[in-house]
N, C-alpha and C positions, 0 to 999 in steps of 0.2 A: 292765436293764429299757428299754425302748423308751423313746426319747427325746417327751416330749411338746409337741408345739408350743404356742406363747404366741398364742393366738388374739385378734384383736382384738375389743371387747366391742360395737362400735358395731354394730348389725344395718343391712341395707337393706330400704327401704320397695319393696315388691313393685313398685307402682302405678307410683312413680318411676322405677323400675329399668328395668322394658319398656318404658316411655315413651322412657327416655334413651336407650336402646340398639335402638331400632326399625329395622324395614330399611329403609335408605335408597332401595331399589329395585334389582330387575334383578339378584338375587341371592338363590341357594336353598340350601338346605343339605341334609344326610342324616346319619341315625342309623345307626349297624349293633349289633347284637350278636352276636358271632361262635359260629361251634358249633365244639365241642368234639370231633373226631372220635374220638376214645378213648371217648366215652362213648355211642357209637350204640347200644350193647344197653340200658344205662341209659334212654336217651332214646326208646327204641319204646314203653317203657311207660307215657311221659308227654305230656302238649301244656301246655306253660305260658307264661304270658304273662312277658315282660319290664317289671318294672314301673319299670325305669331307662330304657328307653327310652320309655315312657307318660310318664314326666314329664318329660324333655328334649325330646319333641315338644309336651306342653302349654308349657313355656316359651319354645320357640322359635315357636309359633302365636301366644303372647301378644305377640311383638314383632314379628309381620309377615311372620316366615319361611316362604316354602313347603319342606316337609323331608318327603324320602321317608326312609321306616321298612323295616330290612332285619331281622328275627329269625330272622337262619340256622338257631339251634337248633332253633324252631319249624317250621322248612320243610327243615331236612336240606339246607342250601346249602351246598357246599364255597368257600372263597373266591373261586375263579374265578368260580362262578355269581353271588356276590354282587358283586363287580366289575365281570360285566356288567350287573347289573341299575342300576349305580351310574352305568356311562357312558350311561345312557340319558335321566339327569338334566340338563334344558338350565340351562346358568346356574350350576350346582354350582360353588359357593365355598369350603365348609367340609365335612369330611366327620369326624363326631365317631363314636368307636368306644369303645363301653361294656365293658370288660373285666372283667366281674364277677369273674374269679378268675385267679388266678396262671396257670395252665396257657393259659388262653385268650389270652393274649398272643403266643403265636405264630401263631396264627389271625390276632390283629389286623395285626400285624405284614406277613404275607402278605398280607393286603386292601388295607393300607398299599402295599405293595410294587406289586402290580398297577393300584392307581389313578394314581398316581404316572407310572407308565410311559407310559400314554397321556394323562392330564392332570396335568401337572407343575405346573399355574398351582394346583390345588384345595389348600386347606392341609388337611392332616389332623393330629387331635388326637386324644387318647387320656384314658380315665378312669377311676375305678374304684380296688379298693382296692390291687391291686397297683401301677399305675403312680403312684398318689398315694405309697406309699412309695418306690418305687423310680424317681423322675422324671428323676432326672439320667443315671441308669443306661439307662434307656431311651431318650433322647434320644443318647446316648453308642451304642447298641447298633445305631439304627434310624434312619439316615438319612433312610429316607424317611417319618418322622412328624416334624412341626413344632413340636409342643407336648405338653404334658402340663394338664389340669387337673385341680388338686389338690383334695379332698375334694369336698363336694358339686357338682352339675353344673347346676341349673337357673338359678343366676345369672352363671355361668362361661361357660356354653355360649353366651348371649346376646349377653356383653359383648364375647365371643371373635369371634362373627359380625358383631357392630358392626364393630369394630377391622380384621377383616378386609375388611369390603366399603368401608370407609372409607378405610385405610391409617392409622388413627392407631395410636399406638407401643405396643406389646404390654407393653412395660417398665412399662405402667404399670397393668396388671392385675392386681390380686390376685389371688392361690391362681393363677397360674399359672408354669410350666418353660416357655422357650422358647430356640431355638436363635439365638445371637449371635455372627457372626463366626465361626460355626462350633465354638462351645463353647456348652454348656446354664447357662442364666442363670435365675435363683431369686427371682421377685417374693414381697413379702411376702404373708402368709397372708391368705385371704379370711374374715368372719366368718361362725361358723355361721349356719344359718338356725334362727332361733329361732322364728319365729310360721310352724310347719307350716301351719296353717289357710289363711293369705294364699298359701300356693301355687295355682297352676293347678290343677283338678282332671286326673290323668293321664288321656293319650289311651288309648282300648281298642281301637287296631286291631288288636292280636294275641287278645285275644278275640272280637271280630267275626270274625276267620278262623279259629280254633278252632269258634265257632258253626257256620260257613260248611262250612268243611272236616273237621272232628274226625267220628270216628265214635263216640267213645267216649258212655255213657251219663250224661248231664249235663255242667254245665259250672260251673268254679270262676274265682273273679276275685279277684287279689292284692290286698290293701289293705296300708297301712303304717299303724300308729297311734302309731308313736315313732321315733325315732331315738337309736340312744346305746345303752352299756351302763354301769353303774357297775361290774360286775366286771371283775378284773385276769388272766384266765386266761390263762396263758403262751403259750399253743397259738393264741390268738385274734388274726385281723387286725383287727377292726373300729374298734380305735382308731387304725388307719393311715387309716384317711379321715376321722375325725371330730378327732382331735388330741388328745382330752380324754375324760373318762369321765362327764361331763353325760348326761342323758337329758333330748330333749325331745319334748314329746307332744302331739298334737293334742287339740283339745278333743272329748268324747265325740258331743257334737252334731253335729259336720262327719262323724265318721266314720258313724254312723247316716244324717244324709243322704245320703252318698255312697253308702251299701249302697241305699237306697230308690232312689235316682235309676239305679244299675246294674239295680236291678229292673226298674224300668219301660221303660227304653231297651234292656236287652239279656236281658231275659226270666232272669236269673239270680238267684240265691237262695244259693248255694254260696259260701264267700268263704275265704281262707286268709290271714292275717295272717302278713307276714314281717319282723315284728320280730324283734330278737334277746332280746327280754325281753317279754312281753306284760304282765306282773304285775311293779311293782315292791314289793319287801318292806318297806313305810314306811305309815305312816298316810295322806299322800298317793295313794301308789300304790294302796293299797285301796279309799281313798273314789272314785278315777277309777275304778274296777272298777264299785262300785255305781252309778255315775251314769251308765256305759256300758249297764249292764243295766235300769236306767230308762229310759232314752232308746229302746232297742232295743223297749220295752214300751208307753211310751207313742206311738209310732210305729207300732203295730199290726205291727211286719215280723214275717214267719213266715221266719226264713232259718237257716242252721246254715253255723259255721265251726271253723276248726282255728288253735291258735296254739301258741308255744313258752312253756316255764316254765322255771326254774330248780325243782330240787328241794325248798329252802328255800322256794318262793314256793307250793307246792301246801297250800292250807290247806283243808279240806274244806267249809266254809260259802262259800268264793268260788268253788270249783268248782261246788257244787251250783248257785248263782246263777246261776254261767255256763252252765251246764247246762240250766237253764231256760229261757234265753233264747237256745239255740241251739248251744251248745260241742258238737261230736260228735266231735272227733279233738283229742287234744293232742300235743305232743313235748315230753319232759322232755330235758334236758341234763345225763345222769348221767355219761357220759364213763368212768368206771372204777368197777369193785368193790374196790378195794385201798386203804385209808386212806394208804397211802404214796407211792401215785401221784397221788393226790388232792392232798396238800399238795405233792408235788413240782412240781404242775402248777398251783400257788396258785389250786386251784378254790373255795376257800371253803366247801365243803360237806365233807361226811363219807358215810361206807358207809351208816353210820346214817339219815342225812338220805336217802339214796335211798332206803331201805328205808321211812322210815316216808313218804314220797310216795307209793311204792307202797301200802301200808297205807290212806292216806287218800283214794286214788282207789277201792279196793275199797270203803271204806265209803261213797262217795259212788255206788255203783252205775255209776261209769263201765265200760263195755264192754271186756273185756282186748284184744279186736283193735283198740279205737279208742285205744289206748296205745304212742306211740313213743318211742324212747330215740334219745341218740348217743352214740355209745360206741367208744372209741379204741382197740383191743384191744393194739397194741403200739407202744413208744418207746424211742427211744435207747437210754436209761437203765434199760431193764426189767431185772431178776433173774430168772432162770426161776421162783425162787418165785412173784414178783409176776405172772408170767404164767398160771403154772399156778391162781393165786387169780383172776387176772383172766377165764380161762376159765371156772372153776367158778360165779363169780356172774350172768355173765351166762348160761350155759345154765339156771342154777337159777331164775331169776328170771322164766323160763316168757315172754318177753319177748323173746327171741332172733332176729333174723334173720342171714339169712348176709352181707349188708352188713355187720354187728357182727365177723363174725369175719375178717374180712381187714382190717378198717380198720389202715392203718399210719399216726402221725402226721406230719401234713403239716408241714415246718419254713417258714411264711411269711415271706417277707422283710420283715426290720424288725422282727418282735414280739420279745417277751421272750426266747421259746424261742431264736430266731434269734441273737439276741445272748448268749444262754449258751451255746449250741454254738460261737459265735466264741469266746470268751471262754475255753472248754476246748481252744480250737486245733485245731478240726476248719475242715476247708477244702470249701466248697460249688463241687464241680467241675461243676456241672451246666451247660447254657447257660441263659441269661438266662430266667427263667419256666419252666423245667419245674423239678420235684420236685428236693430234693437227696436223691440217693443215698445215706444217710448207713450207714456199719456200727454193729454192735450192739455196746453194750460185752460182754455176754455173747454168746460164742458159738453158744450153747445157743438162746439167743431168735433170733440171726439164722438159726439151721438151720431153727428150727419155722416161722419168718415165710417164710422162701425155700421152704421144701415144700409149705405150706399156699398160697402164691404161685402157685406152678408147677402143682398140680393144677388150681387156680380157672383159671388163664391156657390151660391145656389142654383141659379141660373147656368151656370156651368158646370158643377157637380152631377148635377141631377139629370143632364142632358137635354136641357132645354137650347143651349146655342149650338148645338150640334147641325142642325139645318142652316143655319148661318153660315159655321164653318165651312161646312163642305160647299156651300153655293160659294163662298170667297176661292175654295180650294179649285173649283169648276173654272170660273171666273180666269185666276190663274196660271191653270191649265193651257189656257189659249192666247192671254194677253198677259205681256211680262211690262208692269206699268203704262207706255205707250204704246208698245210694239204689239200687232197683232200677226201671231203667226199663220193664222186660216187666211186665205184669199177671200175678203169678202170684200163688197161695195164700204165704200168711206161712211156712206150715212149710216148702214147699218153696225159698223163696227162705234161710231156714236153712239147708236140707239143700246148698244150693250155697256157702254160706259155710262150712259144716264141710268138706266134701270140698274145697273150696280151703286150707283148713288142714291137711288130710291130704296133700295134694300138697305143699304148702309144706314140711311135716314131712319128709318123705321128703328131697327137697331140702338141707333142715338137717342131715338125719343124714348127709350123706356127709360135711360138713365138718367135723361132731363127731369122726368117724372118722379124719380124717386129722390130726388137732391128736392124739387119742387115740395113733395110729401113733408121730406125730413125737415126743411125748413121751414114749413109751418106748424109742424109739432113743437120743436124746441124755441121758436117764436113767441108759442103761448106756452111757454117754461114745461112744456113735456117732454118727456124722456122717449127716446126710440128703444122700447123694451124690446120683450119678445110678443107680446100684443099687438103693439104698433107695426113689427116686424111682418107679422103674417096678414096684420091687414094691407100692409103695402104690397103683400104677393099677390092677395086676393084682388087689390085693385089694378095691379098690371097685367096680370094671366089674360086676360082677352086683348090685350095688345101684343103680347109675346103668342098668342095663338097665330093672329094675324102675321105677326113675321116669319113663324115658320112657315104657314102656308106661300107669302111671297116669297120665301126663301127657296121652298121647293121650286116653285116656279121658275126663278131666277137660276138656279142650276140647272133645269131643265135646258135651258134658252142657253145657258153658256154651254153645255153638253152637246147640245145639237149645232153647234155654230157651224161647223164643216159639213154638215149635211142639209143645212138652210137653204130653198129655192129663193131666188128672189125673181119675183112675176111682176108682169106690167100691172097697171094701175087697173086696167078692167078684167084681169085675167081670173077666172076659177081660183078658189082657195081649195086646191084638192089634192095636197100632200100634208104630212104629216108636221113638215117643219117649212113655213112658206113665210116671206116678207114681201112688203112693196112699197114702194115710193110714190104717194100721188103725181099726178100730171103737172102739177105746177110746184112740186118739189119742196112743197110747205109741212106736209104730213108724212112720217115714216110710222110704220106698222109691222109686228112680227108674232107668230102664232106658233105654239108648239101642241101637240095634240095631247088630250087626258081621254079619260073616259067616256067622258060624256059630253065635251066641249073643247073647242080650242081656245086658249088662254093665249095672252101674250102681253104687249106694251104699245102703246102709242104714245109717239113725241113729238116735237120739232125740232126736224134736223139743224145739228151744230149749235144748238141754243147754248149762249154764255150770259153768265149773271158774273155778280162781283165777287164769287167766291165759291169754293169746293164742293161746297152742299147742294149748290143749287142745280137743278134741271127741271125737263118740261115733259117727264114721264108719268103716264098713268096706265093701270093696269086696266085691260080690256079681256073680256068675256064672250064667246059666241057661242051660241047654242047649237048643237048639230042637228040639223033635219034630215038632210041625205051626205051622200056622198061630195056633193057640189056645193050645195045652197045652206046659208048660216044664217040666222036670224040675228043679228047683232043687239048686244047691250053693255054699255060701257059704263064702268065704274072708276072713279077719278080715286 
């Protein structure tokens, strides 16, 4: 198990802190959120704030420090572009890099090296989960990084700025790992921030950038309601930054007031809570939920929000209450559909808990497409029988996404899973910050994982996935989860959602088939070697081609949404983009013009099923005869 840090119990007073460490003058700072280039395809579908930068900016500004901020992930900036922007900052004395994940360390290191090459006098510090867990290793690996601020960063970044500006000794700063005489030195821990309400409200520079430059429908602001998690999942790295299993919560009133101010200042009423656990399964936790809901009602806020929960906290009464005040989407950390796997990971839940959570959500009327999962398909100790069951459960849950089918457990530095691997005599040979490329205990699991990953990489790297990505981009350009920005009839908006699920299902089916082929191969004691992989690709190529064609149609539909004209049931279809609802309201249809035909979709309006994958949407093609009349031939 990861060693818990013994944290001081005396908390800091924010007013006293920001006064004591105020800017002495002539000293500027910068904070950076690096861009993980490997996630470029994933990031194309998202515009995201860095709440970490927001809190760091607010803290530095509370101490009168000028702050330049660069969210490289948001703006798709390479390390060279980030460094160029930083070089233009006058009087830059401190650069703080927020490495939110283990793999962003490489980009953080590159940025630090580029800045130090031109401005060696700038003090470069890094923070985040991974640097907090591996502070000594980071300083030994990267001479261009001067220090690591461990744990929460708001008080640490301002005190460090003051010490660098005044020349005060770094050795007297709690929560800092620094370099002295060429060696890492570790100061005692800084207390956790207990009064989250007292922190300065996070700056919203990223949100302002998104509103100004984003072309998506609607905008969402990130919020934090709590910090920490009581659970002890072996794979989770959250305790590396907080040092204990305690949960610190903001008051409901402070959260609702922040929502109100964001609505007034930025015109945003959609929110995403980034808490690892929004509901605590305790009397106090449930009372907090009730008070939060009451506060939203009393404030008269018209908002909607996203939150993350554990399966054992999904209680129908509380979900209904949250839905009444705006909960429109949620995430459950299901992780596995196999009890032996959940036990090995110290998840503290069972498969029955997962299935009860889904049943409870159906009872509340939560739309199936609004339920997202966390799911880890592979782990190093998994048996083939466990993997088969893992695949069966997520597939039959009706909530499967392509991402679930390729998720391989990441072994994060210092976590209980990391310590378990070390105790087993395994060695992490990957460069610092990279993923541990471990071997699987069961070669058959390794072969299945390798075959599916090979298929996924080829599908993406050769551009086969591009039509599907462009289709999703077109969908998000006009729809932000549950809100359509184009004034269309409800039945047409519903048809768009059904068509999206149809297209998504075709892509998911590719991965289902890849698994089935691999299972059959290893089940017969065959290896998923190069010949097998090429045969797998050939077998799936017709399905890939079909997906590309359907993705192109869906993209055309989404792009044309703001020009589609809804016509009466008996009116001729004489426009490039036309839709109609049958006289009895039982069938909806939409068409877009291609060179030789009108193609589109037919569906049962407002079709509901037991899961997020369900739809009643079929492809329809109309061959052009003249400008008004069409011969109809439908294909399911």
